[in-house]
N, C-alpha and C positions, 0 to 999 in steps of 0.2 A: 504494500500500500504506500502511496505517495501522499505526503501532507504538505500543504502550502499555507502559511499564515500571512494574511494581509495586514497592513499597518493599522487598519481600523478594527481588528479583532475577528474578522471573518476568516474562518478556517475552511479550506477546500481539501477534500480527501478523495483520491482517485483509487479505486479498487478494481483489479483485473479479475473478471469472472469468466474469461474466455474458455471455450470448450472445443474439443475435437469433434468435427461432424463425421468425417470418414476419410480414410486415406490421409491425404495431406491438406485437407480443407478444414478450416476452423471457423467457428462463430466467434467473432470478436465481440465481447460484451464487457464494457467498462461502466462502473457506477461512479458517478461524481456526486458527492455530498458536500453541500456548503452549509455552514452552520455558524451561529453566533451565540455567545454566552448571554444568559439573562442576568439582569442586575436587580437590585432591591426594588426598583420602581416598577418592575414587571410582574406585579402581584396577580393580575388576571391571567397572564400567560403561564405562570407557574401551575395554575390549575390544570392546564392542558399539557404541560411539559414539565413534570416534576423533577426530571433529571437536571434541569437548569441550563440546557443547551437546546436551542431551537434550530432545526435543520430541514433541508429539503434535498431530495435525491433525484437525479436525472440519470437515465440509462442511455448509453451510447452504444449502438449495435451496428455491426457490419457482417453479414453472412457470407460464407463461401470464400474466405481469405486463404490463399495458398500459404503453406508453412514458410516459404522463403520470403514472403511479404509481411509476415505477422508482426514483427517488431516495428517496422515502418508504419503500418496501418494503425497500430495502437498509439504510437507517438503522434501521428497526424490527427487522430480523433481527439486525443487529450489536448494537444496543443491548440487545435482549432476551437475547442470549447473554452479553454482558458483565455485565448486571445479575444474571443468574442465577448466574454462575460466579465473579465477581470476589471476593466475600466468601470463598468457599471457597478460591480461589487465594491470597488474602492471609493466610490462617490461618498462624500461626507454624510449624506442623508440616507444612504442605503440601509444601514442597520435599523434605524427608526422606521423607515418605510416597510422593510421586510417584517419587522415585528408587528406593525399595524396591520399589514395585509394578512399575515398568518392568524392573528387574533380574530379578524373579521371572518376569515375562512372557517376557523374552529367554531365560532358562534353560529355561523350559517349552517354548518353540518349538524351541530347540536340541535338547532331549531328544526331542521328537516327530520332528524331522528325522532324528535318529540312529536311532530305532526304525524309521522308514520305510525308511531306507537298509539296515538289517539285513534287513528283510523282502523287499526288492527283490533281494537276492543269491541 
């Protein structure tokens, strides 16, 4: 696993979960998790994230990669994701926006589950 720590506290972790399909063909499967630590002011978020670290995971896949190209394809997928997203994640307002968006999403999912439970009764 590779870990990158950004200056604003965002942690990016890249894990290789690639598998052999058959012969010399592989399914490249990388999971990229970016996360931020919660602080004392994140009381509502701690309810949904008691571990104290809020994260999101993205899967990067490429099927049918020949063994001789495996290393290069993995590097290219990882480098492309990081190049595309790093400047966004390093923005001074990213952490607050990420926390706000996640909290809104948690509340929305909780409300949907509550409504679904009411209709099941």
